[in-house]
C-alpha positions as CSV (number, residue, x, y, z in Angstrom):
1,X,-78.3,-75.8,-68.2
2,X,-81.9,-76.8,-67.6
3,X,-82.8,-77.1,-63.9
4,X,-84.1,-80.6,-64.6
5,X,-83.1,-83.2,-67.1
6,X,-81.9,-82.3,-70.6
7,X,-84.9,-82.7,-72.8
8,X,-83.7,-84.3,-76.0
9,X,-85.4,-85.0,-79.3
10,X,-84.1,-87.7,-81.7
11,X,-84.6,-87.5,-85.5
12,X,-83.6,-90.4,-87.8
13,X,-85.3,-92.2,-90.6
14,X,-84.1,-95.6,-89.3
15,X,-86.3,-97.0,-86.5
16,X,-83.3,-99.2,-85.4
17,X,-81.0,-96.2,-85.2
18,X,-83.6,-94.2,-83.2
19,X,-83.9,-97.1,-80.7
20,X,-80.1,-97.5,-80.6
21,X,-79.5,-93.8,-79.8
22,X,-82.4,-93.7,-77.3
23,X,-81.0,-96.8,-75.5
24,X,-77.4,-95.4,-75.5
25,X,-78.1,-92.0,-74.1
26,X,-80.9,-93.1,-71.7
27,X,-78.1,-94.6,-69.6
28,X,-77.4,-91.1,-68.5
29,X,-79.9,-90.0,-65.9
30,X,-79.4,-86.3,-66.7
31,X,-80.9,-86.8,-70.2
32,X,-84.6,-87.2,-71.0
33,X,-85.8,-88.4,-74.4
34,X,-89.0,-86.4,-75.1
35,X,-89.7,-87.8,-78.5
36,X,-88.4,-89.3,-81.8
37,X,-89.2,-88.4,-85.4
38,X,-88.6,-90.2,-88.7
39,X,-87.6,-87.3,-90.9
40,X,-86.6,-83.6,-90.9
41,X,-90.1,-82.3,-91.5
42,X,-91.7,-84.2,-88.6
43,X,-88.6,-83.5,-86.5
44,X,-88.8,-79.8,-87.2
45,X,-92.5,-79.6,-86.3
46,X,-91.9,-81.6,-83.1
47,X,-88.9,-79.4,-82.2
48,X,-91.0,-76.2,-82.6
49,X,-93.9,-77.7,-80.6
50,X,-92.0,-79.5,-77.8
51,X,-89.1,-76.9,-77.5
52,X,-86.4,-79.5,-76.5
53,X,-83.1,-78.4,-74.9
54,X,-81.2,-80.4,-77.6
55,X,-82.1,-81.9,-81.0
56,X,-80.1,-84.9,-82.4
57,X,-80.7,-85.4,-86.1
58,X,-79.4,-87.7,-88.8
59,X,-78.0,-85.7,-91.8
60,X,-79.1,-88.1,-94.6
61,X,-82.8,-88.8,-94.7
62,X,-85.2,-89.2,-97.7
63,X,-87.0,-86.0,-98.8
64,X,-86.7,-83.9,-95.6
65,X,-83.1,-84.3,-94.4
66,X,-81.1,-82.9,-91.5
67,X,-80.3,-79.8,-93.4
68,X,-84.0,-79.1,-93.8
69,X,-84.4,-79.5,-90.0
70,X,-81.4,-77.2,-89.2
71,X,-82.7,-74.4,-91.5
72,X,-86.3,-74.7,-90.3
73,X,-85.5,-74.7,-86.6
74,X,-82.7,-72.1,-86.7
75,X,-84.9,-69.7,-88.7
76,X,-88.0,-70.1,-86.5
77,X,-86.8,-70.9,-83.0
78,X,-83.0,-71.5,-82.6
79,X,-81.9,-74.3,-80.4
80,X,-78.8,-76.5,-80.1
81,X,-78.8,-79.2,-82.9
82,X,-76.3,-82.1,-83.0
83,X,-76.0,-83.6,-86.4
84,X,-75.2,-87.3,-86.9
85,X,-73.2,-87.9,-90.1
86,X,-72.4,-91.0,-92.2
87,X,-71.4,-88.8,-95.2
88,X,-68.2,-89.5,-97.1
89,X,-65.3,-87.1,-97.0
90,X,-66.2,-85.4,-100.3
91,X,-69.6,-84.2,-99.1
92,X,-69.5,-80.7,-97.6
93,X,-73.2,-80.6,-96.5
94,X,-72.1,-81.1,-92.9
95,X,-70.3,-77.8,-93.0
96,X,-73.4,-76.1,-94.5
97,X,-75.3,-77.3,-91.4
98,X,-72.6,-76.0,-89.1
99,X,-72.6,-72.7,-90.9
100,X,-76.4,-72.4,-90.6
101,X,-76.2,-72.9,-86.9
102,X,-75.9,-76.6,-86.0
103,X,-74.0,-77.0,-82.7
104,X,-71.7,-79.8,-83.8
105,X,-71.6,-83.1,-85.7
106,X,-70.5,-86.6,-84.8
107,X,-70.0,-89.8,-86.8
108,X,-72.9,-92.3,-86.6
109,X,-72.0,-95.5,-84.8
110,X,-71.4,-98.6,-86.9
111,X,-71.1,-102.1,-85.3
112,X,-70.5,-102.9,-81.6
113,X,-67.1,-101.0,-81.4
114,X,-68.7,-98.0,-83.0
115,X,-71.4,-97.9,-80.4
116,X,-68.9,-98.1,-77.6
117,X,-66.9,-95.1,-79.0
118,X,-70.0,-93.2,-79.8
119,X,-71.9,-93.2,-76.5
120,X,-69.6,-91.2,-74.2
121,X,-68.8,-88.4,-76.8
122,X,-72.5,-88.0,-77.7
123,X,-73.5,-87.6,-74.0
124,X,-70.8,-85.0,-73.5
125,X,-72.0,-83.2,-76.6
126,X,-75.6,-83.2,-75.4
127,X,-74.5,-81.7,-72.0
128,X,-72.4,-79.0,-73.7
129,X,-75.1,-78.3,-76.3
130,X,-77.6,-77.7,-73.5
131,X,-75.4,-74.9,-72.1
132,X,-74.7,-73.1,-75.3
133,X,-76.0,-69.6,-76.3
134,X,-78.0,-70.1,-79.5
135,X,-77.2,-66.5,-80.5
136,X,-73.6,-67.7,-81.0
137,X,-74.9,-70.5,-83.3
138,X,-77.0,-68.1,-85.3
139,X,-74.1,-65.6,-85.7
140,X,-72.3,-68.1,-87.9
141,X,-74.6,-67.2,-90.7
142,X,-73.1,-63.6,-90.7
143,X,-69.5,-64.5,-91.5
144,X,-67.9,-62.0,-93.9
145,X,-64.6,-62.1,-95.9
146,X,-61.9,-59.5,-95.6
147,X,-60.8,-58.4,-99.1
148,X,-58.3,-55.8,-98.0
149,X,-54.5,-55.8,-97.7
150,X,-52.5,-54.6,-94.7
151,X,-49.4,-52.5,-94.6
152,X,-46.8,-54.5,-92.7
153,X,-43.6,-53.2,-91.3
154,X,-40.4,-54.5,-92.9
155,X,-39.4,-56.5,-89.8
156,X,-42.3,-58.5,-88.3
157,X,-42.5,-59.4,-84.7
158,X,-43.6,-63.0,-85.3
159,X,-43.1,-65.7,-87.9
160,X,-46.1,-68.1,-87.5
161,X,-49.6,-68.2,-86.1
162,X,-50.9,-71.6,-84.8
163,X,-54.5,-72.1,-83.9
164,X,-56.2,-74.9,-82.0
165,X,-60.0,-75.5,-81.9
166,X,-62.5,-78.2,-81.1
167,X,-66.3,-78.1,-80.6
168,X,-67.6,-74.9,-82.3
169,X,-64.3,-74.5,-84.0
170,X,-65.1,-74.8,-87.7
171,X,-67.2,-71.6,-87.7
172,X,-64.7,-69.8,-85.4
173,X,-61.8,-70.8,-87.6
174,X,-63.6,-69.7,-90.7
175,X,-64.4,-66.3,-89.3
176,X,-60.8,-65.7,-88.2
177,X,-59.1,-66.7,-91.5
178,X,-61.7,-64.9,-93.6
179,X,-60.8,-61.7,-91.8
180,X,-57.0,-62.0,-92.1
181,X,-55.5,-59.7,-94.8
182,X,-55.0,-61.3,-98.1
183,X,-51.3,-60.3,-98.1
184,X,-50.5,-61.9,-94.7
185,X,-46.7,-62.3,-94.5
186,X,-46.5,-65.5,-92.3
187,X,-47.9,-69.0,-92.4
188,X,-50.9,-70.1,-90.2
189,X,-51.3,-73.7,-89.0
190,X,-54.6,-74.9,-87.7
191,X,-55.3,-77.9,-85.5
192,X,-59.1,-78.7,-85.5
193,X,-60.6,-81.7,-83.8
194,X,-62.6,-83.4,-86.5
195,X,-63.0,-87.0,-87.9
196,X,-60.0,-87.4,-90.2
197,X,-62.1,-88.0,-93.4
198,X,-63.7,-84.6,-93.1
199,X,-60.5,-82.5,-92.7
200,X,-59.7,-82.4,-96.4
201,X,-63.2,-81.3,-97.3
202,X,-63.0,-78.7,-94.4
203,X,-59.7,-77.4,-95.9
204,X,-61.2,-77.2,-99.4
205,X,-64.2,-75.3,-98.0
206,X,-62.0,-72.8,-96.2
207,X,-59.9,-72.4,-99.4
208,X,-63.0,-71.5,-101.4
209,X,-64.1,-68.8,-99.0
210,X,-60.8,-67.4,-97.6
211,X,-58.8,-64.5,-99.0
212,X,-55.7,-66.7,-98.4
213,X,-54.9,-70.2,-99.8
214,X,-55.8,-73.0,-97.5
215,X,-54.6,-76.6,-97.8
216,X,-54.4,-79.8,-95.8
217,X,-51.0,-80.1,-94.3
218,X,-48.8,-82.8,-95.9
219,X,-45.7,-84.3,-94.3
220,X,-42.5,-82.9,-95.7
221,X,-44.0,-79.6,-96.9
222,X,-42.0,-76.4,-96.2
223,X,-44.2,-73.8,-94.7
224,X,-44.8,-70.8,-96.9
225,X,-45.8,-67.3,-95.9
226,X,-49.4,-66.4,-96.5
227,X,-50.6,-70.0,-96.7
228,X,-52.9,-71.6,-94.2
229,X,-52.4,-75.2,-93.3
230,X,-54.9,-77.5,-91.7
231,X,-53.4,-80.4,-89.7
232,X,-54.6,-83.8,-91.0
233,X,-56.1,-86.4,-88.7
234,X,-54.1,-89.4,-89.7
235,X,-51.4,-88.6,-87.2
236,X,-50.3,-85.8,-84.9
237,X,-48.9,-82.9,-86.9
238,X,-45.6,-81.2,-85.8
239,X,-43.6,-78.3,-87.2
240,X,-39.8,-79.0,-87.2
241,X,-36.8,-77.6,-88.9
242,X,-35.5,-79.3,-92.0
243,X,-32.2,-80.9,-91.0
244,X,-30.4,-79.7,-94.2
245,X,-31.9,-76.2,-94.9
246,X,-33.2,-75.3,-91.4
247,X,-36.5,-74.2,-93.0
248,X,-39.6,-75.0,-90.9
249,X,-41.5,-78.0,-92.3
250,X,-44.5,-80.2,-91.6
251,X,-43.8,-83.5,-90.0
252,X,-45.8,-85.9,-87.9
253,X,-45.5,-88.3,-85.0
254,X,-47.4,-91.4,-83.8
255,X,-46.7,-90.3,-80.2
256,X,-49.9,-90.2,-78.2
257,X,-50.9,-87.2,-76.1
258,X,-53.0,-87.2,-73.0
259,X,-55.9,-85.0,-74.0
260,X,-56.6,-85.7,-77.7
261,X,-54.9,-87.3,-80.7
262,X,-55.0,-87.1,-84.5
263,X,-54.8,-84.2,-84.5
264,X,-53.4,-83.2,-81.1
265,X,-53.3,-79.5,-80.5
266,X,-50.8,-79.9,-77.7
267,X,-48.5,-81.7,-80.1
268,X,-48.8,-79.0,-82.7
269,X,-48.3,-76.1,-80.2
270,X,-45.3,-77.8,-78.4
271,X,-43.5,-78.3,-81.7
272,X,-44.1,-74.7,-82.7
273,X,-42.8,-73.6,-79.3
274,X,-39.6,-75.6,-79.9
275,X,-39.2,-74.5,-83.6
276,X,-40.2,-70.8,-83.4
277,X,-39.7,-69.9,-79.8
278,X,-40.6,-66.2,-79.2
279,X,-41.4,-65.7,-82.8
280,X,-44.7,-67.6,-82.5
281,X,-48.3,-66.7,-81.8
282,X,-50.6,-69.3,-80.3
283,X,-54.4,-69.1,-80.3
284,X,-56.8,-71.4,-78.5
285,X,-60.4,-71.4,-79.5
286,X,-63.8,-72.8,-78.4
287,X,-63.8,-76.5,-77.6
288,X,-64.4,-79.2,-75.0
289,X,-61.6,-80.5,-72.8
290,X,-58.1,-79.3,-72.2
291,X,-56.2,-80.0,-75.4
292,X,-53.8,-77.1,-76.2
293,X,-53.4,-76.1,-72.6
294,X,-49.9,-77.5,-72.1
295,X,-48.8,-76.6,-75.6
296,X,-49.9,-73.0,-75.3
297,X,-48.1,-72.8,-72.0
298,X,-44.9,-73.9,-73.7
299,X,-45.3,-71.2,-76.4
300,X,-45.7,-68.6,-73.7
301,X,-42.7,-70.0,-71.7
302,X,-40.6,-69.6,-74.9
303,X,-41.6,-65.9,-75.2
304,X,-44.3,-66.4,-77.8
305,X,-47.6,-64.5,-77.6
306,X,-50.7,-66.5,-76.5
307,X,-54.3,-65.7,-77.1
308,X,-57.5,-67.3,-75.9
309,X,-61.1,-66.8,-77.2
310,X,-63.3,-65.2,-74.6
311,X,-66.1,-67.0,-72.8
312,X,-68.9,-64.8,-74.3
313,X,-68.0,-65.7,-77.9
314,X,-67.1,-69.4,-77.3
315,X,-69.7,-72.0,-78.2
316,X,-67.9,-74.2,-75.5
317,X,-65.6,-72.4,-73.1
318,X,-63.6,-75.5,-72.2
319,X,-60.2,-75.3,-73.9
320,X,-59.8,-71.5,-73.5
321,X,-60.8,-71.7,-69.8
322,X,-58.4,-74.6,-69.2
323,X,-55.5,-72.7,-70.8
324,X,-56.4,-69.5,-68.9
325,X,-56.6,-71.2,-65.6
326,X,-53.3,-73.0,-66.3
327,X,-51.6,-69.6,-66.8
328,X,-50.9,-70.1,-70.5
329,X,-52.8,-67.1,-71.8
330,X,-51.4,-63.6,-72.2
331,X,-54.5,-62.0,-73.8
332,X,-58.3,-62.9,-73.9
333,X,-60.0,-61.7,-77.1
334,X,-63.5,-61.9,-78.4
335,X,-63.8,-64.1,-81.5
336,X,-64.7,-61.2,-83.9
337,X,-61.6,-59.3,-82.8
338,X,-59.0,-62.1,-83.0
339,X,-58.0,-61.6,-86.6
340,X,-57.4,-57.9,-86.1
341,X,-55.6,-58.5,-82.9
342,X,-53.2,-61.0,-84.6
343,X,-52.4,-58.5,-87.3
344,X,-51.8,-55.8,-84.7
345,X,-49.2,-58.1,-83.0
346,X,-47.3,-58.5,-86.2
C-alpha cells in the first residue's frame, strides 16, 4: 500500500457522477483524489501521466469508454482499475474488462439509498486495489482451455467440488474450470459474489469458453456429473438430498448469513458438508472478507478435502487467509495448479 494516501483518479462522462464519487470517497482520509476525466481517452492519458494508485472508471461513455481505458492502461502501464457499471445483465463487456485486467467492478449508485450502499464497498475496493499485484491482473489475459480428457479410476474418492470466490474471482474461476478435463465425472458448484443480474451472463460466458457445460443453478435441479453450476444471487443456494429419491439437488433458503448473502458461500459450503460429508472437496479463492471460512471448516470437519488459493496468486488474500487462520484448510495451492490438484484428489 502506498506510504501516503491512496492516489485515485476518477473517470466518468457525467460531471454530476464525478462530483458524487469524489464527495463520497473523500470522506475517507486515506484516499486522495488526484484528478477527474470525462472519457476513457482523457482518463487513459491522465492515468499514464499521473500514475495513480487506483483508477475508477465508468464503463459506458461516448466514443472512448471504460473498455478503451482498461486496454490502453493495462497495455502501457498496468495499474488497478475499478469499473463502475450500469450495464444490464445481458451485456458481457464488464467481463471483457475483467479479463483484460480490471481489478473489479461495482454497480453505480442510483438514488439516495444507492449512494448509501455504494460508499463503503467502493472505499473497501479502493483500499484492496491499492494493495494488489498488477502482474496478477495482467495474467488474466493468458487464460487457456484444457481440451484433454483424464483417465479416472472406477471408484472416485469424491462426489462433488464446491468453489467459493469474491473479489478477483471471475478470472480465477474461469482459469480453474477451463483447465478441468472435459470428461470430469462429478458436478462442480460455484458461489461467486457478484450483483445478481450479472450471474446469468457470467454463467453464459463461462459456458462459451469452458470444456464443460456451465449453467446458472436453478432450484429443484438434480446435480449431474460433469456439469458446472453457478449459484444465483436471488437467494442463498443450498445442496440437499431429494426427499423421495435421495439424489442431491439444488435448493435455496432465505436464511441470512453473517458474512455475505445472495449468494452466501458459507451457506453453500455448509449444505455440501451436510449432504456429501467426506465425499466433498471445498475450494476457497481470492476475495475480501471471511465468507466461506465457517462453511469450509464444516466440510473439513466432516472429512472432506479443503483447498485454499495461495497468497501469491490471490488478487485479494482475504477469504483464503481467513479460512486458513481458522484452521479450515488442508492444502494451500497456487491458482494455476488448483485444477490439476483437484483432479489428482479424485
